[in-house]
C-alpha angles and dihedrals in degrees: 000000000000120000095252092046089049092052094048090048090047091055091046092052092049089051092051091047093052092046093049092047092054092050093048093054087067097054108032138043111175107354141047115224121208138167116240104217092201093059103019091223134125115250137177122230116209124153120231123234121279102035102175104190118090136180140034139296121207136225121182089216103045103019126220124011114201118212097187133033089221087073093043103080093185095055120112095190136055117250136150151141125259135198113205106233093213103042104020091232118155122221139161136048139296122200136221120186088214103045104018128221125016110196131205092184121103089209088069101034106036116213121336116246093251144337090047108188090202097046094226099327140048123022126014092197130033139173118221109244097178104114091195092061125095088228095051108155095016118139116218132175135040153295127196136224098222097202091060096052113202091355090063102076114133116198126208118206123354127197118215110254095028119114109284118198097190138065117269106297119249148248101022089183088074097053133052091218108138101229115324096338118107133166142213127184152133125259098233092203094058105017091234120140121230137184136027146299126204139218121181141133139216093256091056096256124124139093095272123205123019115198117212095195141016135194135225141331085042106019119187136149150125128287130192125201095211109170107181118207119258119263116262108278115257109225122223131206121288115247130197118252118221089340094182094065130078091253118092118218140153126200112220118200142189138176124239123215133163133194089225111080113239097020115134138193113269101172143008137202122199130188128189131193139166110274098231100041148000135061130284111281094021091118098029136355112179099184117211112327117194100225138113093215114121098209138067126204109220099193147151088227088066094047095257122151099247122147139190119256093022135130120221141169132207140193134193137211120192138190127214124226090273094054100255115144126225096208123232120322123228107276123253124201130219137177130220123225119278090242141337124312119249122268117231122213135161142160135201139218133248093032093210102035129181131222111277093023124120111251120194117210115194143171093180103073131060091332115051133181116238138218134194138216135190094304090057094225118135120254127186114256121247132177091271101050098034139041127198142212123191122201126185134179135164138197116225125212092271092057096253116145115226122193117210111230136182096058121149111244126218095034126128090219138026139181124227135182118199114203102215146018107288148130108272127206115200122190130185122193115197119195125197110234101177094118102251095106116031120203131319089024099053115131113252129178133179142209129190142182139189124214138162127247120222123226118281115280113250118258113239122211118193113229133179 
């Protein structure tokens, strides 16, 4: 269609739409009434809430086709077409002021003549939402112009070589189709429709091509707000929080992913129960938390009912930034430690040592490390219930790090001489040996300190 012809036709269509709208005001208030030629029965058309397709398609024979009453300023009734964000199923009604209602509902249309996407039930048109598929975003199936009865079938997408119920489509000059094949779809990154649909009959009648989008200088088209639900969260492994304190806590994690590029987590919901018994949420039910964090701290410090030597499981539900829920993840179990981790302490003497001077580090004197058992009360370490590892390093004046070697492991005290003035780092690892957790699962905690060495003391020689 040439530019001038398009503009004239556009004005004509707008005039017809305005005229029809004025007439309809006199005869309807909240519903359109039509006669379904296939069933010869009166029905009422009313769109449901949440229609998510907007805009117009175009036919050079019948003009504009509106897919949502929000775009049809002359309409006195709600109508629209929806695409289910989870299944891709089409439903609802489009409207043409020249041919009337176009239905995507099987209850109105009966079964399509062939290539039925619902196989006798469910949708008659569907968009492929599988982003791993080579036909991701393709629309297949049908809609029906109800006023034309069985001559009103509109087909979306046709592959060359498949059964074709109509005469050869025309005109090929208007579609880059490659033979008889043509395509209709939705760009899932933008929500914009593209391609063509077709209506034609064996006797050569029909409205022909229906364009779902057009480019400048007269752009038009259809757009769908299809927000698919996030994928089910994938849960990680629980990890202890600040294990070397007297406060028990586990950090529970999950990963968020969404089939729609750019969508992010806006909220999470976590439930925890005992592994062997109980109902979800018995131990903890967070309710919806508006947060994009993908972890939850299950901790005594936060007043949660977490205990030592217990087995739990948790599950997570998330929302994307458009409010769609993933549904509950598969649960993951975790276990808390049998008892508290040991506490490591040590002191050294002299307190302000010099280079070249013997320094005794000890956890067996006034300050002792402690271990715990099933009653979670602290007990002083001894050589039977605890083992030790000492680590020392120092940084010389040139910035070089030196590690002290040759120390005796598993001793409650050790003696070290540092050869020069330096900053010293001393570390003590204490491991619980009481038999509840055999290697490599023994409970080990550390403590460390940094102090400075003074210069070497001068050497005095007595002379007479």
